[in-house]
BALOMAR-960018 format. One record per residue (C-alpha): chain; residue number from 1; x, y, z; residue in three letters. Coordinates in Angstrom, 2 decimals. Layout:
<sites>
('A'; NUM; (X; Y; Z); 'Ala'),
...
</sites>
This chain:
<sites>
('A'; 1; (69.09; 96.89; 85.03); 'Met'),
('A'; 2; (68.39; 100.71; 83.72); 'Lys'),
('A'; 3; (69.64; 103.13; 86.44); 'Val'),
('A'; 4; (69.10; 107.23; 86.34); 'Ala'),
('A'; 5; (70.93; 109.70; 88.52); 'Ile'),
('A'; 6; (69.54; 112.47; 89.65); 'Phe'),
('A'; 7; (71.95; 115.74; 90.25); 'His'),
('A'; 8; (71.73; 119.19; 91.28); 'Asp'),
('A'; 9; (73.00; 120.89; 88.76); 'Tyr'),
('A'; 10; (76.22; 120.48; 86.70); 'Ile'),
('A'; 11; (77.69; 124.43; 85.94); 'Arg'),
('A'; 12; (81.32; 122.87; 86.48); 'Phe'),
('A'; 13; (82.86; 120.04; 87.77); 'Ile'),
('A'; 14; (83.59; 119.57; 91.48); 'Gly'),
('A'; 15; (84.05; 116.56; 93.49); 'Gly'),
('A'; 16; (80.09; 115.56; 93.50); 'Gly'),
('A'; 17; (79.83; 116.25; 89.66); 'Glu'),
('A'; 18; (82.73; 113.87; 89.13); 'Lys'),
('A'; 19; (81.48; 111.30; 91.39); 'Thr'),
('A'; 20; (78.28; 111.30; 89.62); 'Val'),
('A'; 21; (79.53; 111.13; 86.09); 'Leu'),
('A'; 22; (82.53; 108.27; 87.09); 'Thr'),
('A'; 23; (79.16; 105.79; 88.57); 'Leu'),
('A'; 24; (77.08; 107.05; 85.35); 'Ala'),
('A'; 25; (79.66; 106.07; 83.21); 'Arg'),
('A'; 26; (80.23; 102.75; 85.33); 'Ala'),
('A'; 27; (76.82; 101.50; 85.17); 'Leu'),
('A'; 28; (75.64; 102.79; 82.08); 'Gly'),
('A'; 29; (73.07; 105.14; 83.64); 'Ala'),
('A'; 30; (71.80; 108.57; 82.73); 'Asp'),
('A'; 31; (71.84; 111.27; 84.60); 'Val'),
('A'; 32; (69.25; 113.96; 85.31); 'Ile'),
('A'; 33; (69.79; 117.49; 86.40); 'Thr'),
('A'; 34; (68.88; 120.94; 86.04); 'Thr'),
('A'; 35; (71.81; 123.32; 84.63); 'Asp'),
('A'; 36; (74.43; 121.67; 82.98); 'Val'),
('A'; 37; (77.45; 122.59; 81.20); 'Asp'),
('A'; 38; (78.25; 120.42; 78.61); 'Arg'),
('A'; 39; (81.14; 121.70; 77.32); 'Asp'),
('A'; 40; (82.90; 121.11; 81.24); 'Ala'),
('A'; 41; (81.69; 117.69; 81.10); 'Val'),
('A'; 42; (83.74; 117.23; 77.93); 'Ala'),
('A'; 43; (86.24; 118.94; 79.17); 'Lys'),
('A'; 44; (87.00; 116.44; 82.32); 'Met'),
('A'; 45; (86.07; 113.74; 79.67); 'Gly'),
('A'; 46; (82.53; 112.31; 80.23); 'Phe'),
('A'; 47; (81.30; 113.18; 76.96); 'Gly'),
('A'; 48; (80.16; 109.88; 76.46); 'Asp'),
('A'; 49; (77.42; 109.90; 79.83); 'Val'),
('A'; 50; (74.13; 111.08; 78.85); 'Arg'),
('A'; 51; (72.60; 114.02; 80.30); 'Ile'),
('A'; 52; (68.67; 114.86; 80.62); 'Val'),
('A'; 53; (68.08; 118.09; 81.46); 'Ser'),
('A'; 54; (65.15; 119.16; 83.35); 'Leu'),
('A'; 55; (65.78; 123.10; 82.47); 'Gly'),
('A'; 56; (67.46; 126.04; 83.59); 'Gly'),
('A'; 57; (66.74; 127.12; 87.45); 'Thr'),
('A'; 58; (66.45; 130.89; 88.42); 'Val'),
('A'; 59; (70.08; 132.67; 88.63); 'Lys'),
('A'; 60; (69.38; 134.42; 92.17); 'Ala'),
('A'; 61; (69.59; 132.64; 95.83); 'Pro'),
('A'; 62; (67.64; 131.07; 97.32); 'Pro'),
('A'; 63; (65.11; 131.10; 94.34); 'Phe'),
('A'; 64; (67.68; 129.06; 92.73); 'Thr'),
('A'; 65; (67.50; 126.18; 95.51); 'Gln'),
('A'; 66; (63.67; 126.73; 95.53); 'Leu'),
('A'; 67; (63.72; 126.39; 91.89); 'His'),
('A'; 68; (65.93; 123.34; 91.74); 'Ala'),
('A'; 69; (63.54; 121.75; 94.50); 'Ser'),
('A'; 70; (60.75; 122.34; 92.61); 'Arg'),
('A'; 71; (61.82; 120.78; 89.14); 'Lys'),
('A'; 72; (62.65; 117.44; 90.72); 'Phe'),
('A'; 73; (60.17; 116.49; 92.67); 'Arg'),
('A'; 74; (57.52; 117.29; 89.87); 'Ser'),
('A'; 75; (59.74; 115.51; 87.53); 'Cys'),
('A'; 76; (58.32; 111.81; 86.64); 'Asp'),
('A'; 77; (60.64; 109.24; 85.13); 'Phe'),
('A'; 78; (58.80; 106.32; 87.21); 'Ser'),
('A'; 79; (58.55; 103.99; 84.14); 'Arg'),
('A'; 80; (61.92; 104.67; 82.42); 'Gln'),
('A'; 81; (64.07; 103.03; 84.43); 'Tyr'),
('A'; 82; (64.47; 100.31; 87.66); 'Asp'),
('A'; 83; (66.45; 102.10; 90.00); 'Arg'),
('A'; 84; (67.05; 105.91; 91.19); 'Phe'),
('A'; 85; (70.39; 107.31; 92.43); 'Val'),
('A'; 86; (69.47; 110.48; 93.83); 'Met'),
('A'; 87; (73.00; 112.83; 94.48); 'Ser'),
('A'; 88; (73.52; 116.26; 96.34); 'Gly'),
('A'; 89; (71.17; 118.13; 98.04); 'Asn'),
('A'; 90; (67.98; 118.86; 96.10); 'Trp'),
('A'; 91; (67.76; 115.56; 93.85); 'Ala'),
('A'; 92; (66.22; 114.53; 97.08); 'Val'),
('A'; 93; (62.85; 115.70; 96.57); 'Phe'),
('A'; 94; (62.96; 113.18; 93.49); 'Ala'),
('A'; 95; (62.47; 110.34; 95.76); 'Cys'),
('A'; 96; (58.67; 110.42; 96.25); 'Arg'),
('A'; 97; (57.82; 109.47; 92.81); 'Lys'),
('A'; 98; (61.60; 107.47; 92.04); 'His'),
('A'; 99; (61.45; 103.94; 93.98); 'Arg'),
('A'; 100; (63.06; 101.98; 94.63); 'Pro'),
('A'; 101; (65.80; 104.89; 95.63); 'Asn'),
('A'; 102; (69.16; 105.32; 96.98); 'Leu'),
('A'; 103; (70.76; 108.69; 98.33); 'Trp'),
('A'; 104; (74.41; 109.27; 97.88); 'Tyr'),
('A'; 105; (74.56; 111.80; 100.45); 'Cys'),
('A'; 106; (77.73; 114.26; 100.49); 'Tyr'),
('A'; 107; (76.18; 116.08; 103.63); 'Thr'),
('A'; 108; (73.03; 117.58; 104.63); 'Pro'),
('A'; 109; (72.03; 120.98; 103.71); 'Val'),
('A'; 110; (74.86; 122.53; 106.14); 'Arg'),
('A'; 111; (72.98; 126.02; 105.28); 'Ala'),
('A'; 112; (69.89; 124.70; 107.71); 'Phe'),
('A'; 113; (71.96; 122.90; 109.98); 'Phe'),
('A'; 114; (75.81; 123.47; 110.96); 'Asp'),
('A'; 115; (76.90; 126.56; 108.56); 'Arg'),
('A'; 116; (73.34; 128.34; 109.40); 'Tyr'),
('A'; 117; (74.58; 131.30; 111.69); 'Asp'),
('A'; 118; (77.48; 131.55; 109.34); 'His'),
('A'; 119; (75.39; 132.18; 106.44); 'Met'),
('A'; 120; (73.16; 134.20; 107.84); 'Arg'),
('A'; 121; (75.03; 136.48; 109.25); 'Asn'),
('A'; 122; (77.15; 136.44; 106.07); 'Gly'),
('A'; 123; (74.37; 138.29; 104.20); 'Leu'),
('A'; 124; (74.18; 141.82; 106.14); 'Gly'),
('A'; 125; (70.41; 143.44; 105.87); 'Leu'),
('A'; 126; (69.40; 140.29; 103.68); 'Ala'),
('A'; 127; (70.13; 137.86; 106.40); 'Gly'),
('A'; 128; (66.57; 138.81; 108.52); 'Arg'),
('A'; 129; (64.80; 137.36; 105.25); 'Leu'),
('A'; 130; (67.32; 134.01; 105.54); 'Tyr'),
('A'; 131; (64.98; 132.91; 108.94); 'Gly'),
('A'; 132; (62.08; 132.65; 106.79); 'Pro'),
('A'; 133; (63.93; 131.24; 103.99); 'Tyr'),
('A'; 134; (65.47; 128.29; 105.65); 'Val'),
('A'; 135; (62.06; 127.83; 108.21); 'Ser'),
('A'; 136; (59.99; 126.72; 104.61); 'Leu'),
('A'; 137; (62.34; 125.29; 102.53); 'His'),
('A'; 138; (64.38; 122.95; 105.86); 'Lys'),
('A'; 139; (60.79; 121.75; 106.53); 'Arg'),
('A'; 140; (60.58; 120.47; 102.58); 'Arg'),
('A'; 141; (63.50; 118.97; 102.76); 'Tyr'),
('A'; 142; (63.03; 117.35; 105.94); 'Leu'),
('A'; 143; (59.80; 115.69; 104.28); 'Asp'),
('A'; 144; (61.81; 114.75; 101.12); 'Ala'),
('A'; 145; (64.71; 112.93; 102.96); 'Val'),
('A'; 146; (62.10; 110.74; 104.51); 'Lys'),
('A'; 147; (61.12; 109.25; 101.12); 'Asp'),
('A'; 148; (65.20; 107.91; 100.75); 'Ala'),
('A'; 149; (65.21; 104.45; 100.98); 'Glu'),
('A'; 150; (68.26; 103.75; 101.52); 'Thr'),
('A'; 151; (71.42; 106.76; 102.44); 'Val'),
('A'; 152; (74.67; 106.41; 101.88); 'Ile'),
('A'; 153; (77.33; 108.80; 103.32); 'Ala'),
('A'; 154; (80.50; 109.72; 101.58); 'Ile'),
('A'; 155; (82.42; 109.94; 105.19); 'Ser'),
('A'; 156; (82.44; 109.13; 108.42); 'Glu'),
('A'; 157; (81.87; 113.11; 109.21); 'Val'),
('A'; 158; (79.19; 112.76; 107.10); 'Val'),
('A'; 159; (77.35; 109.62; 108.64); 'Arg'),
('A'; 160; (77.58; 111.93; 111.70); 'Glu'),
('A'; 161; (75.35; 114.72; 110.58); 'Arg'),
('A'; 162; (73.23; 112.24; 108.43); 'Val'),
('A'; 163; (72.59; 110.53; 112.45); 'Lys'),
('A'; 164; (72.89; 113.77; 114.24); 'Arg'),
('A'; 165; (70.33; 115.94; 111.88); 'Tyr'),
('A'; 166; (68.22; 113.97; 109.74); 'Leu'),
('A'; 167; (67.91; 110.80; 112.28); 'Gly'),
('A'; 168; (69.12; 108.26; 109.90); 'Arg'),
('A'; 169; (71.31; 105.43; 109.65); 'Glu'),
('A'; 170; (73.83; 105.56; 106.62); 'Ala'),
('A'; 171; (76.73; 103.11; 105.35); 'Ala'),
('A'; 172; (79.87; 104.63; 104.22); 'Ile'),
('A'; 173; (81.03; 104.57; 100.70); 'Ile'),
('A'; 174; (84.44; 107.08; 99.88); 'Tyr'),
('A'; 175; (84.09; 109.31; 96.64); 'Pro'),
('A'; 176; (85.91; 107.34; 93.56); 'Pro'),
('A'; 177; (89.64; 108.27; 92.76); 'Val'),
('A'; 178; (90.81; 107.26; 89.01); 'Asp'),
('A'; 179; (94.30; 105.44; 90.59); 'Val'),
('A'; 180; (95.59; 104.42; 87.41); 'Glu'),
('A'; 181; (95.28; 107.97; 86.49); 'Gly'),
('A'; 182; (97.36; 110.12; 88.59); 'Phe'),
('A'; 183; (101.25; 109.74; 89.02); 'Ser'),
('A'; 184; (103.75; 111.86; 90.63); 'Tyr'),
('A'; 185; (106.22; 113.45; 87.58); 'Ile'),
('A'; 186; (108.10; 116.28; 89.33); 'Glu'),
('A'; 187; (108.53; 118.73; 92.54); 'Asp'),
('A'; 188; (107.79; 121.52; 90.08); 'Gly'),
('A'; 189; (107.83; 124.19; 92.90); 'Gly'),
('A'; 190; (104.50; 125.68; 93.43); 'Phe'),
('A'; 191; (102.23; 124.24; 95.56); 'Trp'),
('A'; 192; (98.51; 123.52; 94.63); 'Leu'),
('A'; 193; (95.16; 124.09; 95.51); 'Ser'),
('A'; 194; (91.90; 122.24; 94.21); 'Val'),
('A'; 195; (88.63; 123.45; 95.23); 'Asn'),
('A'; 196; (85.37; 125.59; 94.29); 'Arg'),
('A'; 197; (86.15; 129.35; 95.27); 'Leu'),
('A'; 198; (83.33; 129.14; 98.32); 'Tyr'),
('A'; 199; (83.25; 130.79; 101.51); 'Pro'),
('A'; 200; (83.39; 127.61; 103.31); 'Glu'),
('A'; 201; (86.52; 126.45; 101.04); 'Lys'),
('A'; 202; (88.38; 129.49; 103.37); 'Arg'),
('A'; 203; (90.73; 130.11; 100.11); 'Val'),
('A'; 204; (91.36; 133.45; 101.84); 'Glu'),
('A'; 205; (93.17; 131.62; 104.40); 'Leu'),
('A'; 206; (95.40; 130.27; 101.21); 'Gln'),
('A'; 207; (95.66; 134.13; 99.74); 'Val'),
('A'; 208; (97.03; 135.32; 103.20); 'Glu'),
('A'; 209; (99.30; 132.69; 104.04); 'Ala'),
('A'; 210; (101.30; 132.82; 100.57); 'Phe'),
('A'; 211; (101.37; 136.70; 100.69); 'Arg'),
('A'; 212; (103.83; 135.98; 104.11); 'Gln'),
('A'; 213; (105.88; 134.16; 101.85); 'Met'),
('A'; 214; (106.93; 135.97; 98.20); 'Pro'),
('A'; 215; (108.98; 132.73; 97.92); 'Gly'),
('A'; 216; (106.66; 130.28; 97.70); 'Glu'),
('A'; 217; (104.06; 129.90; 94.76); 'Arg'),
('A'; 218; (100.15; 129.14; 94.96); 'Leu'),
('A'; 219; (98.05; 127.62; 91.94); 'Val'),
('A'; 220; (94.53; 127.73; 92.75); 'Ile'),
('A'; 221; (92.54; 125.85; 90.42); 'Ile'),
('A'; 222; (88.81; 126.40; 90.80); 'Gly'),
('A'; 223; (85.54; 128.48; 89.97); 'Gly'),
('A'; 224; (82.23; 129.45; 91.05); 'Tyr'),
('A'; 225; (78.59; 129.44; 89.92); 'Gly'),
('A'; 226; (77.50; 132.89; 88.65); 'Lys'),
('A'; 227; (74.63; 134.01; 90.55); 'Gly'),
('A'; 228; (75.28; 131.63; 93.11); 'Asp'),
('A'; 229; (76.22; 132.13; 97.00); 'His'),
('A'; 230; (79.58; 132.66; 95.84); 'Ser'),
('A'; 231; (79.84; 134.91; 93.50); 'Glu'),
('A'; 232; (80.71; 138.48; 95.62); 'Arg'),
('A'; 233; (83.46; 136.03; 98.17); 'Tyr'),
('A'; 234; (84.92; 134.89; 94.84); 'Ala'),
('A'; 235; (85.09; 137.97; 93.27); 'Arg'),
('A'; 236; (86.82; 139.50; 96.18); 'Arg'),
('A'; 237; (89.56; 136.77; 96.28); 'Ile'),
('A'; 238; (90.41; 137.34; 93.04); 'Met'),
('A'; 239; (90.65; 140.91; 93.05); 'Arg'),
('A'; 240; (93.15; 140.97; 96.17); 'Ser'),
('A'; 241; (95.59; 138.04; 94.75); 'Leu'),
('A'; 242; (99.41; 138.64; 95.47); 'Pro'),
('A'; 243; (101.94; 138.42; 92.90); 'Pro'),
('A'; 244; (103.10; 134.81; 93.68); 'Asn'),
('A'; 245; (99.13; 133.68; 93.76); 'Val'),
('A'; 246; (97.17; 132.65; 90.62); 'Ser'),
('A'; 247; (93.60; 131.14; 89.73); 'Ile'),
('A'; 248; (93.03; 128.87; 86.82); 'Val'),
('A'; 249; (89.90; 127.79; 86.00); 'Ser'),
('A'; 250; (88.07; 125.43; 83.41); 'Asn'),
('A'; 251; (90.73; 122.77; 83.28); 'Val'),
('A'; 252; (90.27; 119.94; 81.22); 'Asp'),
('A'; 253; (91.17; 116.47; 83.11); 'Asp'),
('A'; 254; (94.59; 115.83; 81.48); 'Ala'),
('A'; 255; (95.70; 119.80; 82.84); 'Thr'),
('A'; 256; (94.00; 119.11; 86.14); 'Leu'),
('A'; 257; (96.20; 115.78; 86.74); 'Lys'),
('A'; 258; (99.32; 117.19; 84.83); 'Asp'),
('A'; 259; (98.98; 120.17; 87.99); 'Tyr'),
('A'; 260; (98.40; 117.22; 90.55); 'Tyr'),
('A'; 261; (101.57; 115.41; 89.53); 'Gly'),
('A'; 262; (104.11; 118.28; 88.93); 'Arg'),
('A'; 263; (102.93; 120.17; 92.21); 'Cys'),
('A'; 264; (104.96; 120.40; 95.70); 'Arg'),
('A'; 265; (102.14; 119.40; 97.45); 'Gly'),
('A'; 266; (98.38; 120.45; 97.72); 'Leu'),
('A'; 267; (96.88; 122.79; 100.52); 'Val'),
('A'; 268; (93.39; 122.18; 101.70); 'Ala'),
('A'; 269; (91.71; 124.68; 104.19); 'Thr'),
('A'; 270; (87.63; 123.83; 103.93); 'Ser'),
('A'; 271; (85.87; 123.80; 106.91); 'Ala'),
('A'; 272; (84.78; 120.71; 108.03); 'Asp'),
('A'; 273; (85.52; 119.37; 104.43); 'Glu'),
('A'; 274; (82.59; 116.30; 104.13); 'Asp'),
('A'; 275; (85.52; 114.25; 102.37); 'Phe'),
('A'; 276; (87.84; 116.17; 100.62); 'Gly'),
('A'; 277; (88.48; 114.52; 96.91); 'Leu'),
('A'; 278; (90.94; 116.85; 96.53); 'Asn'),
('A'; 279; (93.50; 115.35; 99.00); 'Ala'),
('A'; 280; (92.62; 111.73; 98.19); 'Ala'),
('A'; 281; (93.37; 112.63; 94.38); 'Glu'),
('A'; 282; (97.03; 114.77; 95.43); 'Ala'),
('A'; 283; (98.14; 111.70; 97.59); 'Met'),
('A'; 284; (97.29; 109.20; 94.59); 'Ala'),
('A'; 285; (99.80; 111.16; 92.75); 'Ala'),
('A'; 286; (102.47; 110.70; 95.29); 'Gly'),
('A'; 287; (102.18; 114.17; 96.67); 'Lys'),
('A'; 288; (101.46; 115.75; 100.10); 'Pro'),
('A'; 289; (98.89; 117.01; 101.71); 'Val'),
('A'; 290; (98.78; 120.56; 104.45); 'Ile'),
('A'; 291; (95.02; 120.66; 105.52); 'Ala'),
('A'; 292; (93.13; 121.61; 108.37); 'Val'),
('A'; 293; (92.79; 119.58; 111.28); 'Arg'),
('A'; 294; (88.50; 118.75; 110.48); 'Glu'),
('A'; 295; (85.84; 116.95; 108.67); 'Gly'),
('A'; 296; (86.95; 114.15; 106.16); 'Gly'),
('A'; 297; (90.57; 115.33; 106.03); 'Tyr'),
('A'; 298; (91.06; 113.58; 109.84); 'Leu'),
('A'; 299; (89.69; 109.94; 107.59); 'Glu'),
('A'; 300; (92.32; 110.64; 104.55); 'Thr'),
('A'; 301; (95.59; 112.33; 105.84); 'Val'),
('A'; 302; (97.90; 110.18; 107.83); 'Val'),
('A'; 303; (99.93; 113.04; 109.86); 'Pro'),
('A'; 304; (103.52; 112.76; 109.42); 'Gly'),
('A'; 305; (103.06; 110.08; 106.51); 'Val'),
('A'; 306; (101.33; 111.62; 104.20); 'Thr'),
('A'; 307; (100.90; 115.17; 104.96); 'Gly'),
('A'; 308; (100.32; 117.30; 108.17); 'Thr'),
('A'; 309; (97.51; 118.25; 109.86); 'Leu'),
('A'; 310; (97.10; 122.66; 110.73); 'Ile'),
('A'; 311; (94.77; 125.04; 112.61); 'Asp'),
('A'; 312; (92.78; 127.09; 109.99); 'Pro'),
('A'; 313; (94.84; 129.81; 110.71); 'Asp'),
('A'; 314; (97.32; 131.85; 107.49); 'Pro'),
('A'; 315; (100.31; 132.06; 110.03); 'Gly'),
('A'; 316; (99.92; 127.81; 110.81); 'Ala'),
('A'; 317; (99.56; 126.89; 107.08); 'Leu'),
('A'; 318; (102.33; 129.02; 106.09); 'Ala'),
('A'; 319; (104.77; 127.76; 108.78); 'Arg'),
('A'; 320; (103.42; 124.26; 107.81); 'Ala'),
('A'; 321; (104.93; 124.83; 103.67); 'Val'),
('A'; 322; (108.00; 126.59; 105.24); 'Arg'),
('A'; 323; (108.80; 123.06; 107.70); 'Gly'),
('A'; 324; (107.95; 120.73; 105.03); 'Met'),
('A'; 325; (111.29; 119.39; 104.51); 'Ser'),
('A'; 326; (112.45; 119.95; 108.38); 'Thr'),
('A'; 327; (109.21; 120.10; 110.80); 'Gly'),
('A'; 328; (107.33; 117.01; 108.83); 'Trp'),
('A'; 329; (107.91; 113.58; 107.04); 'Thr'),
('A'; 330; (106.21; 111.92; 104.38); 'Trp'),
('A'; 331; (107.26; 109.83; 101.39); 'Ser'),
('A'; 332; (105.89; 109.13; 97.47); 'Arg'),
('A'; 333; (105.54; 105.71; 98.04); 'Glu'),
('A'; 334; (103.26; 106.17; 101.63); 'Ala'),
('A'; 335; (101.08; 108.85; 99.56); 'Cys'),
('A'; 336; (100.34; 106.64; 96.65); 'Glu'),
('A'; 337; (99.60; 103.60; 99.11); 'Arg'),
('A'; 338; (96.85; 105.69; 100.42); 'Arg'),
('A'; 339; (95.51; 107.36; 97.48); 'Gly'),
('A'; 340; (94.98; 103.30; 96.33); 'Arg'),
('A'; 341; (92.63; 103.29; 99.12); 'Asp'),
('A'; 342; (90.27; 105.41; 97.45); 'Phe'),
('A'; 343; (90.52; 103.36; 94.19); 'Asp'),
('A'; 344; (87.39; 104.03; 92.27); 'Gly'),
('A'; 345; (87.07; 100.61; 91.43); 'Arg'),
('A'; 346; (85.99; 99.80; 94.84); 'Met'),
('A'; 347; (83.64; 102.64; 94.59); 'Phe'),
('A'; 348; (82.21; 101.25; 92.12); 'Glu'),
('A'; 349; (81.57; 97.68; 92.79); 'Arg'),
('A'; 350; (80.22; 98.79; 96.55); 'Arg'),
('A'; 351; (77.66; 101.33; 94.79); 'Met'),
('A'; 352; (76.23; 98.58; 92.29); 'Lys'),
('A'; 353; (75.64; 96.15; 95.25); 'Glu'),
('A'; 354; (73.62; 99.28; 97.35); 'Ala'),
('A'; 355; (71.98; 100.38; 94.10); 'Ile'),
('A'; 356; (71.11; 96.61; 93.48); 'Glu'),
('A'; 357; (69.70; 96.56; 96.90); 'Gly'),
('A'; 358; (67.77; 99.65; 97.25); 'Ala'),
('A'; 359; (64.50; 99.76; 98.28); 'Gly'),
('A'; 360; (65.67; 97.26; 101.76); 'Arg'),
('A'; 361; (65.58; 99.87; 104.04); 'Gly'),
('A'; 362; (68.83; 101.57; 105.22); 'Asp'),
('A'; 363; (71.91; 100.74; 104.59); 'Ala'),
</sites>
């Protein structure tokens, strides 16, 4: 069975990209995408995965998203593969020509649904053009989604969004964690944040919390896509860092795992996070998680056992960091056990079964 996996872009390696490349390696599949940073792929240890680029996209939102959608809609690999997996937002436009297919859904496009007002209001005067853009692209997106024969959600919160916004049923398969690759090394005296520098990640909450705690250190591992909606936000964050907060970008897989193994714990502040692979990875390394009481973190973090859940507020985060030793309990062993619940081998087995059954209707 020859499989192709369509994925929006691979500009840097986030949770979605890591998931796609892990699945491609397990299946011996090809990845078909638009923009691709092959150096980033190699740094994260996936240089052996075959990636086919449809060509780059225009680097000016929302034309980037429209351009990617058109590339996926117009390409045709239907005679070259036996099964097709769609990953991300715009890759779903390839469903019409590529069957049997399965859509591994990280989330329905949040800018079209629950994050619409937030996005529009954050654009200032340009927000007046946001409504017409969404009206056009959302209609085409919903048409494309109808061509997805099987839908798999990455979490319960995403399954609920798929039902609410798209009217589709979906099974749940959690993204993979390389459990064997993560291990506890030491308490290195610093806190870790692993996320893209995107507005929805609310990195400013982390920065402001640690500004209140000059005696604590925070290392943020993350980047942003030049020309996408995050660039202005990311640059603003980087200009206002206190001395005890640093940002590290473009790390390789071994370095990332070393940071997890040596940190004191993970802080995670994403708004209604789809799943939160960072929390699962931290727990696999035996480290506790301080996460906001929203989204996928409600499914992954066990309060008082593998971490604690807080309100999305700098003060709440600061109090949780200060109270780590006295205000809440956790154990390395409990974190490691919870991390094993997201073992990549389970993901690979369940995805193989779902792909083989693709084309037989909703999961």
